[in-house]
A tleap script that builds the chain and sets N, CA, C and O, in Angstrom:
source leaprc.protein.ff14SB
mol = sequence {
  NMET VAL THR ALA VAL ALA PRO VAL GLY GLN
  ALA LEU TYR GLN ALA ARG ARG THR PHE PRO
  GLY GLY ASP LEU THR THR VAL ALA ALA ALA
  ARG HIE TRP VAL GLU ASP HIE LEU HIE GLU
  TRP GLY ILE GLU VAL PRO ASP MET LEU THR
  LEU ILE VAL SER GLU LEU VAL THR ASN ALA
  LEU THR HIE THR ARG SER GLY LEU PRO GLY
  GLU ASN VAL THR LEU ARG LEU TYR VAL HIE
  GLU ASP ARG ILE ARG VAL ALA VAL LYS ASP
  ALA GLY PRO LYS PRO GLY ARG ALA PRO ARG
  LEU ARG PRO ARG ASN ALA SER SER THR HIE
  GLY ARG GLY LEU LEU LEU VAL GLU ALA LEU
  CYS LEU LYS TRP GLY VAL LEU LYS VAL GLY
  THR GLY VAL TYR ALA GLU ILE ALA CARG
}
set mol.1.N position { 130.472 213.369 335.351 }
set mol.1.CA position { 131.411 213.170 334.273 }
set mol.1.C position { 132.792 212.876 334.879 }
set mol.1.O position { 133.222 213.558 335.810 }
set mol.2.N position { 133.451 211.906 334.373 }
set mol.2.CA position { 134.795 211.559 334.828 }
set mol.2.C position { 135.785 212.465 334.106 }
set mol.2.O position { 135.788 212.550 332.878 }
set mol.3.N position { 136.621 213.137 334.884 }
set mol.3.CA position { 137.593 214.036 334.291 }
set mol.3.C position { 138.949 213.360 334.226 }
set mol.3.O position { 139.188 212.357 334.897 }
set mol.4.N position { 139.829 213.914 333.418 }
set mol.4.CA position { 141.192 213.383 333.355 }
set mol.4.C position { 141.866 213.594 334.707 }
set mol.4.O position { 141.568 214.557 335.413 }
set mol.5.N position { 142.749 212.714 335.051 }
set mol.5.CA position { 143.420 212.798 336.345 }
set mol.5.C position { 144.279 214.061 336.406 }
set mol.5.O position { 145.048 214.362 335.494 }
set mol.6.N position { 144.121 214.787 337.515 }
set mol.6.CA position { 144.900 216.011 337.717 }
set mol.6.C position { 146.207 215.662 338.408 }
set mol.6.O position { 146.260 214.703 339.179 }
set mol.7.N position { 147.261 216.420 338.146 }
set mol.7.CA position { 148.530 216.136 338.827 }
set mol.7.C position { 148.397 216.398 340.317 }
set mol.7.O position { 147.675 217.303 340.735 }
set mol.8.N position { 149.088 215.610 341.104 }
set mol.8.CA position { 149.027 215.749 342.552 }
set mol.8.C position { 149.782 216.997 342.981 }
set mol.8.O position { 149.359 217.670 343.921 }
set mol.9.N position { 150.884 217.325 342.324 }
set mol.9.CA position { 151.649 218.509 342.677 }
set mol.9.C position { 152.258 218.384 344.060 }
set mol.9.O position { 152.383 217.288 344.606 }
set mol.10.N position { 152.633 219.520 344.612 }
set mol.10.CA position { 153.257 219.533 345.926 }
set mol.10.C position { 152.187 219.604 347.006 }
set mol.10.O position { 151.540 220.638 347.173 }
set mol.11.N position { 152.001 218.535 347.722 }
set mol.11.CA position { 151.047 218.503 348.824 }
set mol.11.C position { 151.733 218.989 350.097 }
set mol.11.O position { 152.920 218.742 350.311 }
set mol.12.N position { 150.970 219.683 350.938 }
set mol.12.CA position { 151.483 220.101 352.242 }
set mol.12.C position { 151.670 218.890 353.146 }
set mol.12.O position { 152.642 218.796 353.895 }
set mol.13.N position { 150.721 217.970 353.060 }
set mol.13.CA position { 150.752 216.725 353.831 }
set mol.13.C position { 150.312 215.607 352.904 }
set mol.13.O position { 149.496 215.807 352.005 }
set mol.14.N position { 150.868 214.425 353.140 }
set mol.14.CA position { 150.396 213.259 352.409 }
set mol.14.C position { 150.635 212.003 353.238 }
set mol.14.O position { 151.573 211.927 354.032 }
set mol.15.N position { 149.769 211.028 353.032 }
set mol.15.CA position { 149.875 209.765 353.751 }
set mol.15.C position { 149.328 208.659 352.868 }
set mol.15.O position { 148.541 208.897 351.952 }
set mol.16.N position { 149.765 207.445 353.167 }
set mol.16.CA position { 149.363 206.261 352.383 }
set mol.16.C position { 149.191 205.102 353.328 }
set mol.16.O position { 149.991 204.922 354.246 }
set mol.17.N position { 148.147 204.303 353.113 }
set mol.17.CA position { 147.964 203.095 353.901 }
set mol.17.C position { 147.219 202.056 353.070 }
set mol.17.O position { 146.289 202.373 352.328 }
set mol.18.N position { 147.651 200.818 353.215 }
set mol.18.CA position { 146.983 199.698 352.563 }
set mol.18.C position { 146.134 198.969 353.598 }
set mol.18.O position { 146.587 198.675 354.705 }
set mol.19.N position { 144.895 198.684 353.213 }
set mol.19.CA position { 143.936 197.998 354.073 }
set mol.19.C position { 143.601 196.639 353.474 }
set mol.19.O position { 143.663 196.465 352.257 }
set mol.20.N position { 143.248 195.676 354.321 }
set mol.20.CA position { 142.858 194.371 353.783 }
set mol.20.C position { 141.532 194.459 353.031 }
set mol.20.O position { 140.615 195.177 353.432 }
set mol.21.N position { 141.457 193.719 351.945 }
set mol.21.CA position { 140.213 193.643 351.187 }
set mol.21.C position { 139.351 192.507 351.704 }
set mol.21.O position { 139.677 191.852 352.694 }
set mol.22.N position { 138.263 192.295 351.023 }
set mol.22.CA position { 137.401 191.167 351.351 }
set mol.22.C position { 136.496 191.365 352.538 }
set mol.22.O position { 135.787 190.435 352.922 }
set mol.23.N position { 136.491 192.555 353.144 }
set mol.23.CA position { 135.710 192.778 354.362 }
set mol.23.C position { 135.245 194.221 354.390 }
set mol.23.O position { 136.067 195.136 354.336 }
set mol.24.N position { 133.951 194.438 354.474 }
set mol.24.CA position { 133.415 195.797 354.465 }
set mol.24.C position { 133.740 196.583 355.736 }
set mol.24.O position { 133.500 197.789 355.772 }
set mol.25.N position { 134.280 195.941 356.789 }
set mol.25.CA position { 134.720 196.706 357.958 }
set mol.25.C position { 135.902 197.602 357.590 }
set mol.25.O position { 136.223 198.539 358.321 }
set mol.26.N position { 136.538 197.320 356.476 }
set mol.26.CA position { 137.627 198.154 355.976 }
set mol.26.C position { 137.137 199.572 355.689 }
set mol.26.O position { 137.914 200.522 355.787 }
set mol.27.N position { 135.865 199.729 355.339 }
set mol.27.CA position { 135.320 201.054 355.033 }
set mol.27.C position { 135.445 201.971 356.249 }
set mol.27.O position { 135.934 203.095 356.133 }
set mol.28.N position { 135.008 201.500 357.401 }
set mol.28.CA position { 135.096 202.304 358.628 }
set mol.28.C position { 136.551 202.554 359.014 }
set mol.28.O position { 136.896 203.654 359.445 }
set mol.29.N position { 137.399 201.551 358.864 }
set mol.29.CA position { 138.815 201.707 359.202 }
set mol.29.C position { 139.453 202.775 358.313 }
set mol.29.O position { 140.239 203.587 358.802 }
set mol.30.N position { 139.131 202.788 357.026 }
set mol.30.CA position { 139.679 203.779 356.102 }
set mol.30.C position { 139.182 205.178 356.450 }
set mol.30.O position { 139.947 206.143 356.436 }
set mol.31.N position { 137.912 205.275 356.757 }
set mol.31.CA position { 137.332 206.572 357.127 }
set mol.31.C position { 138.008 207.125 358.390 }
set mol.31.O position { 138.362 208.303 358.441 }
set mol.32.N position { 138.183 206.277 359.400 }
set mol.32.CA position { 138.834 206.701 360.641 }
set mol.32.C position { 140.297 207.082 360.407 }
set mol.32.O position { 140.798 208.025 361.019 }
set mol.33.N position { 140.973 206.361 359.533 }
set mol.33.CA position { 142.371 206.665 359.219 }
set mol.33.C position { 142.483 208.075 358.633 }
set mol.33.O position { 143.365 208.841 359.021 }
set mol.34.N position { 141.583 208.420 357.693 }
set mol.34.CA position { 141.586 209.761 357.099 }
set mol.34.C position { 141.303 210.812 358.165 }
set mol.34.O position { 142.006 211.819 358.251 }
set mol.35.N position { 140.277 210.579 358.977 }
set mol.35.CA position { 139.931 211.524 360.039 }
set mol.35.C position { 141.102 211.722 360.999 }
set mol.35.O position { 141.424 212.855 361.358 }
set mol.36.N position { 141.736 210.638 361.411 }
set mol.36.CA position { 142.857 210.715 362.354 }
set mol.36.C position { 144.013 211.531 361.783 }
set mol.36.O position { 144.603 212.346 362.492 }
set mol.37.N position { 144.343 211.319 360.501 }
set mol.37.CA position { 145.439 212.074 359.891 }
set mol.37.C position { 145.106 213.560 359.797 }
set mol.37.O position { 145.952 214.405 360.090 }
set mol.38.N position { 143.895 213.878 359.397 }
set mol.38.CA position { 143.537 215.283 359.289 }
set mol.38.C position { 143.575 215.961 360.657 }
set mol.38.O position { 144.052 217.089 360.779 }
set mol.39.N position { 143.074 215.278 361.684 }
set mol.39.CA position { 143.145 215.825 363.047 }
set mol.39.C position { 144.596 216.025 363.467 }
set mol.39.O position { 144.947 217.061 364.032 }
set mol.40.N position { 145.431 215.039 363.191 }
set mol.40.CA position { 146.856 215.113 363.541 }
set mol.40.C position { 147.522 216.315 362.867 }
set mol.40.O position { 148.405 216.946 363.447 }
set mol.41.N position { 147.100 216.624 361.655 }
set mol.41.CA position { 147.668 217.739 360.910 }
set mol.41.C position { 146.994 219.071 361.245 }
set mol.41.O position { 147.358 220.105 360.685 }
set mol.42.N position { 146.006 219.052 362.161 }
set mol.42.CA position { 145.314 220.272 362.562 }
set mol.42.C position { 144.304 220.768 361.549 }
set mol.42.O position { 144.031 221.966 361.476 }
set mol.43.N position { 143.748 219.859 360.767 }
set mol.43.CA position { 142.795 220.222 359.721 }
set mol.43.C position { 141.419 219.686 360.101 }
set mol.43.O position { 141.264 218.514 360.443 }
set mol.44.N position { 140.424 220.569 360.034 }
set mol.44.CA position { 139.056 220.152 360.319 }
set mol.44.C position { 138.605 219.146 359.262 }
set mol.44.O position { 138.868 219.317 358.072 }
set mol.45.N position { 137.926 218.103 359.715 }
set mol.45.CA position { 137.491 217.039 358.808 }
set mol.45.C position { 136.125 217.396 358.221 }
set mol.45.O position { 135.132 217.436 358.947 }
set mol.46.N position { 136.068 217.654 356.925 }
set mol.46.CA position { 134.769 217.939 356.301 }
set mol.46.C position { 133.914 216.665 356.248 }
set mol.46.O position { 134.400 215.599 355.870 }
set mol.47.N position { 132.643 216.789 356.628 }
set mol.47.CA position { 131.741 215.635 356.584 }
set mol.47.C position { 131.685 215.028 355.187 }
set mol.47.O position { 131.608 213.809 355.029 }
set mol.48.N position { 131.724 215.890 354.182 }
set mol.48.CA position { 131.623 215.374 352.819 }
set mol.48.C position { 132.813 214.481 352.469 }
set mol.48.O position { 132.679 213.557 351.667 }
set mol.49.N position { 133.971 214.750 353.065 }
set mol.49.CA position { 135.144 213.921 352.769 }
set mol.49.C position { 134.971 212.517 353.334 }
set mol.49.O position { 135.323 211.539 352.675 }
set mol.50.N position { 134.435 212.408 354.541 }
set mol.50.CA position { 134.243 211.067 355.110 }
set mol.50.C position { 133.209 210.287 354.297 }
set mol.50.O position { 133.336 209.073 354.139 }
set mol.51.N position { 132.194 210.969 353.785 }
set mol.51.CA position { 131.216 210.297 352.928 }
set mol.51.C position { 131.869 209.849 351.621 }
set mol.51.O position { 131.619 208.736 351.158 }
set mol.52.N position { 132.697 210.696 351.026 }
set mol.52.CA position { 133.388 210.345 349.779 }
set mol.52.C position { 134.302 209.142 349.995 }
set mol.52.O position { 134.309 208.214 349.186 }
set mol.53.N position { 135.076 209.154 351.084 }
set mol.53.CA position { 135.960 208.020 351.388 }
set mol.53.C position { 135.135 206.747 351.535 }
set mol.53.O position { 135.498 205.703 350.994 }
set mol.54.N position { 134.031 206.832 352.262 }
set mol.54.CA position { 133.166 205.656 352.443 }
set mol.54.C position { 132.677 205.119 351.108 }
set mol.54.O position { 132.715 203.913 350.866 }
set mol.55.N position { 132.222 206.007 350.252 }
set mol.55.CA position { 131.692 205.577 348.956 }
set mol.55.C position { 132.773 204.966 348.068 }
set mol.55.O position { 132.551 203.928 347.444 }
set mol.56.N position { 133.947 205.607 348.007 }
set mol.56.CA position { 135.000 205.093 347.121 }
set mol.56.C position { 135.557 203.759 347.608 }
set mol.56.O position { 135.812 202.864 346.802 }
set mol.57.N position { 135.746 203.618 348.913 }
set mol.57.CA position { 136.261 202.346 349.442 }
set mol.57.C position { 135.197 201.258 349.310 }
set mol.57.O position { 135.516 200.122 348.962 }
set mol.58.N position { 133.945 201.594 349.583 }
set mol.58.CA position { 132.860 200.620 349.401 }
set mol.58.C position { 132.807 200.143 347.963 }
set mol.58.O position { 132.668 198.947 347.705 }
set mol.59.N position { 132.918 201.078 347.020 }
set mol.59.CA position { 132.906 200.692 345.598 }
set mol.59.C position { 134.075 199.774 345.269 }
set mol.59.O position { 133.909 198.792 344.545 }
set mol.60.N position { 135.256 200.085 345.798 }
set mol.60.CA position { 136.423 199.238 345.533 }
set mol.60.C position { 136.192 197.824 346.058 }
set mol.60.O position { 136.550 196.848 345.399 }
set mol.61.N position { 135.596 197.717 347.238 }
set mol.61.CA position { 135.371 196.401 347.832 }
set mol.61.C position { 134.206 195.662 347.190 }
set mol.61.O position { 134.169 194.431 347.195 }
set mol.62.N position { 133.268 196.398 346.647 }
set mol.62.CA position { 132.076 195.784 346.053 }
set mol.62.C position { 132.264 195.424 344.584 }
set mol.62.O position { 131.782 194.390 344.122 }
set mol.63.N position { 132.970 196.290 343.854 }
set mol.63.CA position { 133.003 196.155 342.399 }
set mol.63.C position { 134.352 195.753 341.806 }
set mol.63.O position { 134.477 195.634 340.587 }
set mol.64.N position { 135.375 195.541 342.660 }
set mol.64.CA position { 136.679 195.144 342.131 }
set mol.64.C position { 137.174 193.903 342.873 }
set mol.64.O position { 136.521 193.413 343.794 }
set mol.65.N position { 138.323 193.411 342.462 }
set mol.65.CA position { 138.910 192.246 343.126 }
set mol.65.C position { 139.335 192.549 344.556 }
set mol.65.O position { 139.627 191.625 345.314 }
set mol.66.N position { 139.377 193.836 344.949 }
set mol.66.CA position { 139.702 194.187 346.337 }
set mol.66.C position { 138.688 193.609 347.320 }
set mol.66.O position { 138.977 193.482 348.510 }
set mol.67.N position { 137.523 193.265 346.835 }
set mol.67.CA position { 136.507 192.664 347.696 }
set mol.67.C position { 136.745 191.195 347.990 }
set mol.67.O position { 136.019 190.596 348.784 }
set mol.68.N position { 137.745 190.611 347.367 }
set mol.68.CA position { 138.036 189.194 347.573 }
set mol.68.C position { 139.001 189.008 348.742 }
set mol.68.O position { 139.889 189.835 348.944 }
set mol.69.N position { 138.840 187.944 349.507 }
set mol.69.CA position { 139.794 187.673 350.595 }
set mol.69.C position { 141.218 187.580 350.052 }
set mol.69.O position { 141.451 187.005 348.989 }
set mol.70.N position { 142.160 188.147 350.788 }
set mol.70.CA position { 143.557 188.117 350.377 }
set mol.70.C position { 143.970 189.301 349.515 }
set mol.70.O position { 145.162 189.513 349.295 }
set mol.71.N position { 143.020 190.066 349.027 }
set mol.71.CA position { 143.332 191.261 348.236 }
set mol.71.C position { 143.390 192.464 349.170 }
set mol.71.O position { 143.214 192.322 350.379 }
set mol.72.N position { 143.636 193.646 348.613 }
set mol.72.CA position { 143.672 194.834 349.456 }
set mol.72.C position { 143.233 196.065 348.679 }
set mol.72.O position { 142.987 196.020 347.474 }
set mol.73.N position { 143.145 197.167 349.419 }
set mol.73.CA position { 142.811 198.466 348.851 }
set mol.73.C position { 143.755 199.484 349.504 }
set mol.73.O position { 143.971 199.445 350.716 }
set mol.74.N position { 144.313 200.389 348.702 }
set mol.74.CA position { 145.269 201.369 349.210 }
set mol.74.C position { 144.672 202.763 349.116 }
set mol.74.O position { 144.149 203.168 348.079 }
set mol.75.N position { 144.761 203.477 350.215 }
set mol.75.CA position { 144.265 204.843 350.297 }
set mol.75.C position { 145.444 205.804 350.337 }
set mol.75.O position { 146.423 205.570 351.045 }
set mol.76.N position { 145.347 206.875 349.580 }
set mol.76.CA position { 146.338 207.949 349.633 }
set mol.76.C position { 145.575 209.237 349.935 }
set mol.76.O position { 144.515 209.505 349.370 }
set mol.77.N position { 146.144 210.014 350.833 }
set mol.77.CA position { 145.534 211.265 351.258 }
set mol.77.C position { 146.529 212.392 351.011 }
set mol.77.O position { 147.677 212.321 351.449 }
set mol.78.N position { 146.086 213.430 350.309 }
set mol.78.CA position { 146.933 214.579 350.005 }
set mol.78.C position { 146.208 215.846 350.452 }
set mol.78.O position { 145.040 216.048 350.120 }
set mol.79.N position { 146.897 216.688 351.197 }
set mol.79.CA position { 146.333 217.976 351.593 }
set mol.79.C position { 147.155 219.068 350.929 }
set mol.79.O position { 148.369 219.147 351.115 }
set mol.80.N position { 146.483 219.908 350.154 }
set mol.80.CA position { 147.089 221.045 349.477 }
set mol.80.C position { 146.570 222.325 350.120 }
set mol.80.O position { 145.674 222.282 350.963 }
set mol.81.N position { 147.122 223.440 349.730 }
set mol.81.CA position { 146.658 224.740 350.245 }
set mol.81.C position { 145.157 224.915 350.024 }
set mol.81.O position { 144.445 225.385 350.912 }
set mol.82.N position { 144.683 224.537 348.848 }
set mol.82.CA position { 143.310 224.832 348.456 }
set mol.82.C position { 142.381 223.625 348.352 }
set mol.82.O position { 141.183 223.795 348.126 }
set mol.83.N position { 142.907 222.409 348.511 }
set mol.83.CA position { 142.061 221.228 348.317 }
set mol.83.C position { 142.609 220.027 349.083 }
set mol.83.O position { 143.764 219.994 349.509 }
set mol.84.N position { 141.731 219.052 349.234 }
set mol.84.CA position { 142.104 217.754 349.808 }
set mol.84.C position { 141.772 216.703 348.759 }
set mol.84.O position { 140.689 216.701 348.173 }
set mol.85.N position { 142.725 215.816 348.538 }
set mol.85.CA position { 142.545 214.763 347.531 }
set mol.85.C position { 142.669 213.412 348.210 }
set mol.85.O position { 143.573 213.191 349.016 }
set mol.86.N position { 141.765 212.519 347.882 }
set mol.86.CA position { 141.859 211.142 348.337 }
set mol.86.C position { 141.861 210.250 347.101 }
set mol.86.O position { 141.071 210.447 346.178 }
set mol.87.N position { 142.753 209.272 347.097 }
set mol.87.CA position { 142.843 208.323 345.988 }
set mol.87.C position { 142.700 206.918 346.553 }
set mol.87.O position { 143.314 206.580 347.565 }
set mol.88.N position { 141.896 206.113 345.903 }
set mol.88.CA position { 141.658 204.737 346.327 }
set mol.88.C position { 142.101 203.819 345.201 }
set mol.88.O position { 141.481 203.768 344.138 }
set mol.89.N position { 143.190 203.092 345.455 }
set mol.89.CA position { 143.723 202.143 344.471 }
set mol.89.C position { 143.216 200.758 344.833 }
set mol.89.O position { 143.379 200.304 345.965 }
set mol.90.N position { 142.605 200.095 343.873 }
set mol.90.CA position { 142.045 198.763 344.130 }
set mol.90.C position { 142.909 197.688 343.493 }
set mol.90.O position { 143.926 197.982 342.864 }
set mol.91.N position { 142.494 196.442 343.663 }
set mol.91.CA position { 143.265 195.291 343.186 }
set mol.91.C position { 142.955 194.932 341.738 }
set mol.91.O position { 143.366 193.875 341.258 }
set mol.92.N position { 142.244 195.788 341.052 }
set mol.92.CA position { 141.931 195.532 339.645 }
set mol.92.C position { 140.468 195.186 339.455 }
set mol.92.O position { 139.804 194.691 340.366 }
set mol.93.N position { 139.989 195.450 338.278 }
set mol.93.CA position { 138.562 195.261 338.022 }
set mol.93.C position { 138.154 193.797 337.952 }
set mol.93.O position { 138.926 192.924 337.555 }
set mol.94.N position { 136.922 193.570 338.350 }
set mol.94.CA position { 136.313 192.282 338.040 }
set mol.94.C position { 136.042 192.330 336.534 }
set mol.94.O position { 135.889 193.418 335.979 }
set mol.95.N position { 135.980 191.205 335.878 }
set mol.95.CA position { 135.769 191.223 334.430 }
set mol.95.C position { 134.548 192.062 334.043 }
set mol.95.O position { 133.465 191.908 334.607 }
set mol.96.N position { 134.752 192.960 333.061 }
set mol.96.CA position { 133.649 193.764 332.547 }
set mol.96.C position { 133.275 194.953 333.411 }
set mol.96.O position { 132.234 195.567 333.177 }
set mol.97.N position { 134.086 195.300 334.400 }
set mol.97.CA position { 133.747 196.412 335.300 }
set mol.97.C position { 134.716 197.580 335.119 }
set mol.97.O position { 135.914 197.380 334.916 }
set mol.98.N position { 134.189 198.786 335.196 }
set mol.98.CA position { 134.987 200.010 335.214 }
set mol.98.C position { 134.181 201.057 335.969 }
set mol.98.O position { 132.951 201.025 335.925 }
set mol.99.N position { 134.840 201.990 336.665 }
set mol.99.CA position { 134.084 203.012 337.381 }
set mol.99.C position { 133.267 203.864 336.418 }
set mol.99.O position { 133.802 204.382 335.437 }
set mol.100.N position { 131.990 204.010 336.691 }
set mol.100.CA position { 131.132 204.813 335.817 }
set mol.100.C position { 129.893 205.233 336.592 }
set mol.100.O position { 129.488 204.587 337.558 }
set mol.101.N position { 129.312 206.319 336.145 }
set mol.101.CA position { 128.049 206.769 336.711 }
set mol.101.C position { 126.933 205.933 336.109 }
set mol.101.O position { 126.926 205.666 334.908 }
set mol.102.N position { 126.001 205.525 336.939 }
set mol.102.CA position { 124.834 204.808 336.432 }
set mol.102.C position { 123.721 205.814 336.161 }
set mol.102.O position { 123.680 206.879 336.777 }
set mol.103.N position { 122.827 205.480 335.249 }
set mol.103.CA position { 121.684 206.374 335.025 }
set mol.103.C position { 120.881 206.510 336.322 }
set mol.103.O position { 120.759 205.562 337.098 }
set mol.104.N position { 120.346 207.695 336.533 }
set mol.104.CA position { 119.545 207.932 337.740 }
set mol.104.C position { 118.269 207.106 337.674 }
set mol.104.O position { 117.570 207.096 336.660 }
set mol.105.N position { 117.977 206.414 338.771 }
set mol.105.CA position { 116.786 205.584 338.857 }
set mol.105.C position { 116.257 205.713 340.279 }
set mol.105.O position { 116.869 205.204 341.218 }
set mol.106.N position { 115.136 206.384 340.442 }
set mol.106.CA position { 114.592 206.679 341.773 }
set mol.106.C position { 114.239 205.427 342.555 }
set mol.106.O position { 114.239 205.464 343.786 }
set mol.107.N position { 113.939 204.321 341.890 }
set mol.107.CA position { 113.526 203.117 342.606 }
set mol.107.C position { 114.691 202.171 342.922 }
set mol.107.O position { 114.507 201.190 343.642 }
set mol.108.N position { 115.872 202.452 342.396 }
set mol.108.CA position { 117.022 201.583 342.620 }
set mol.108.C position { 117.553 201.742 344.041 }
set mol.108.O position { 117.558 202.842 344.593 }
set mol.109.N position { 117.999 200.629 344.628 }
set mol.109.CA position { 118.599 200.679 345.976 }
set mol.109.C position { 120.117 200.730 345.910 }
set mol.109.O position { 120.770 200.809 346.951 }
set mol.110.N position { 120.691 200.688 344.729 }
set mol.110.CA position { 122.144 200.750 344.532 }
set mol.110.C position { 122.451 201.717 343.399 }
set mol.110.O position { 121.557 202.151 342.674 }
set mol.111.N position { 123.737 202.048 343.259 }
set mol.111.CA position { 124.165 202.828 342.107 }
set mol.111.C position { 124.216 204.322 342.317 }
set mol.111.O position { 124.329 205.073 341.347 }
set mol.112.N position { 124.137 204.779 343.556 }
set mol.112.CA position { 124.172 206.210 343.811 }
set mol.112.C position { 125.528 206.708 344.325 }
set mol.112.O position { 125.716 207.914 344.488 }
set mol.113.N position { 126.465 205.805 344.580 }
set mol.113.CA position { 127.744 206.175 345.183 }
set mol.113.C position { 128.510 207.215 344.397 }
set mol.113.O position { 128.901 208.243 344.951 }
set mol.114.N position { 128.735 206.969 343.109 }
set mol.114.CA position { 129.495 207.927 342.311 }
set mol.114.C position { 128.692 209.191 342.022 }
set mol.114.O position { 129.274 210.253 341.799 }
set mol.115.N position { 127.356 209.093 342.024 }
set mol.115.CA position { 126.543 210.301 341.898 }
set mol.115.C position { 126.765 211.206 343.106 }
set mol.115.O position { 126.882 212.423 342.960 }
set mol.116.N position { 126.823 210.610 344.305 }
set mol.116.CA position { 127.119 211.381 345.516 }
set mol.116.C position { 128.510 211.983 345.450 }
set mol.116.O position { 128.700 213.164 345.742 }
set mol.117.N position { 129.473 211.173 345.069 }
set mol.117.CA position { 130.853 211.658 344.972 }
set mol.117.C position { 130.914 212.836 344.004 }
set mol.117.O position { 131.507 213.868 344.318 }
set mol.118.N position { 130.314 212.690 342.849 }
set mol.118.CA position { 130.336 213.761 341.848 }
set mol.118.C position { 129.681 215.039 342.382 }
set mol.118.O position { 130.160 216.143 342.123 }
set mol.119.N position { 128.590 214.883 343.124 }
set mol.119.CA position { 127.886 216.049 343.655 }
set mol.119.C position { 128.676 216.759 344.753 }
set mol.119.O position { 128.536 217.970 344.925 }
set mol.120.N position { 129.495 216.033 345.490 }
set mol.120.CA position { 130.191 216.595 346.645 }
set mol.120.C position { 131.589 217.123 346.358 }
set mol.120.O position { 132.095 217.957 347.109 }
set mol.121.N position { 132.213 216.661 345.304 }
set mol.121.CA position { 133.622 217.021 345.120 }
set mol.121.C position { 133.821 218.008 343.974 }
set mol.121.O position { 132.940 218.225 343.143 }
set mol.122.N position { 135.022 218.599 343.967 }
set mol.122.CA position { 135.397 219.494 342.874 }
set mol.122.C position { 135.548 218.717 341.575 }
set mol.122.O position { 135.087 219.135 340.513 }
set mol.123.N position { 136.215 217.566 341.698 }
set mol.123.CA position { 136.406 216.680 340.550 }
set mol.123.C position { 136.753 215.289 341.050 }
set mol.123.O position { 137.211 215.107 342.178 }
set mol.124.N position { 136.527 214.331 340.198 }
set mol.124.CA position { 136.901 212.955 340.474 }
set mol.124.C position { 137.252 212.317 339.141 }
set mol.124.O position { 136.894 212.821 338.077 }
set mol.125.N position { 137.954 211.203 339.221 }
set mol.125.CA position { 138.310 210.522 337.991 }
set mol.125.C position { 139.007 209.211 338.255 }
set mol.125.O position { 139.176 208.792 339.400 }
set mol.126.N position { 139.400 208.582 337.191 }
set mol.126.CA position { 140.077 207.291 337.249 }
set mol.126.C position { 141.575 207.546 337.385 }
set mol.126.O position { 142.116 208.432 336.723 }
set mol.127.N position { 142.241 206.782 338.234 }
set mol.127.CA position { 143.679 206.924 338.407 }
set mol.127.C position { 144.396 206.596 337.107 }
set mol.127.O position { 143.993 205.691 336.376 }
set mol.128.N position { 145.450 207.328 336.827 }
set mol.128.CA position { 146.218 207.127 335.603 }
set mol.128.C position { 147.124 205.894 335.714 }
set mol.128.O position { 147.338 205.177 334.737 }
set mol.129.N position { 147.653 205.662 336.926 }
set mol.129.CA position { 148.537 204.522 337.154 }
set mol.129.C position { 147.803 203.541 338.057 }
set mol.129.O position { 147.313 203.919 339.121 }
set mol.130.N position { 147.728 202.283 337.636 }
set mol.130.CA position { 146.993 201.287 338.418 }
set mol.130.C position { 145.501 201.442 338.192 }
set mol.130.O position { 145.064 202.133 337.272 }
set mol.131.N position { 144.738 200.798 339.032 }
set mol.131.CA position { 143.287 200.914 338.902 }
set mol.131.C position { 142.735 201.508 340.179 }
set mol.131.O position { 143.204 201.202 341.275 }
set mol.132.N position { 141.765 202.331 340.034 }
set mol.132.CA position { 141.144 203.003 341.159 }
set mol.132.C position { 140.642 204.372 340.751 }
set mol.132.O position { 140.613 204.722 339.571 }
set mol.133.N position { 140.242 205.147 341.767 }
set mol.133.CA position { 139.677 206.469 341.513 }
set mol.133.C position { 140.227 207.477 342.512 }
set mol.133.O position { 140.785 207.107 343.545 }
set mol.134.N position { 140.062 208.749 342.190 }
set mol.134.CA position { 140.430 209.818 343.106 }
set mol.134.C position { 139.276 210.807 343.165 }
set mol.134.O position { 138.432 210.852 342.270 }
set mol.135.N position { 139.251 211.597 344.230 }
set mol.135.CA position { 138.283 212.677 344.354 }
set mol.135.C position { 138.958 213.824 345.102 }
set mol.135.O position { 139.801 213.604 345.973 }
set mol.136.N position { 138.578 215.038 344.752 }
set mol.136.CA position { 139.127 216.226 345.408 }
set mol.136.C position { 137.988 217.109 345.896 }
set mol.136.O position { 136.979 217.282 345.213 }
set mol.137.N position { 138.169 217.668 347.099 }
set mol.137.CA position { 137.218 218.645 347.637 }
set mol.137.C position { 137.981 219.920 347.964 }
set mol.137.O position { 139.193 219.890 348.176 }
set mol.138.N position { 137.268 221.036 348.003 }
set mol.138.CA position { 137.885 222.304 348.391 }
set mol.138.C position { 138.181 222.276 349.882 }
set mol.138.O position { 137.472 221.642 350.663 }
set mol.139.N position { 139.230 222.969 350.256 }
set mol.139.CA position { 139.615 223.089 351.668 }
set mol.139.C position { 139.014 224.310 352.283 }
set mol.139.O position { 139.228 224.575 353.466 }
savepdb mol mol.pdb
quit
């Protein structure tokens, strides 16, 4: 279930970076960027967070205009006392697209990304400003 966007509040640490769209190698670059920042801040990197980042950036590149050459995707990372939040802002939806959970289908080879995100995080939802999604995990 998509929840209403929670306020970011006062983060202990925060960072922002824009990555080029149109290329799935951006997924690994975004994942490494998150890992590097958390290490720099002395925070252990939860495996589930790297999976969530991979899924959200992949979705942005696959299902939005961020997947087109010349577009981009912006990642924001927030570390709070009790949680870590990642937000992925994309270049806007392709016509007729919005982030949503697909019905579970055991034979499908696609459509499990947001199911994984939902299972791994405290909450996730659609960004209030711009287009994209956020997810939060416990620290």
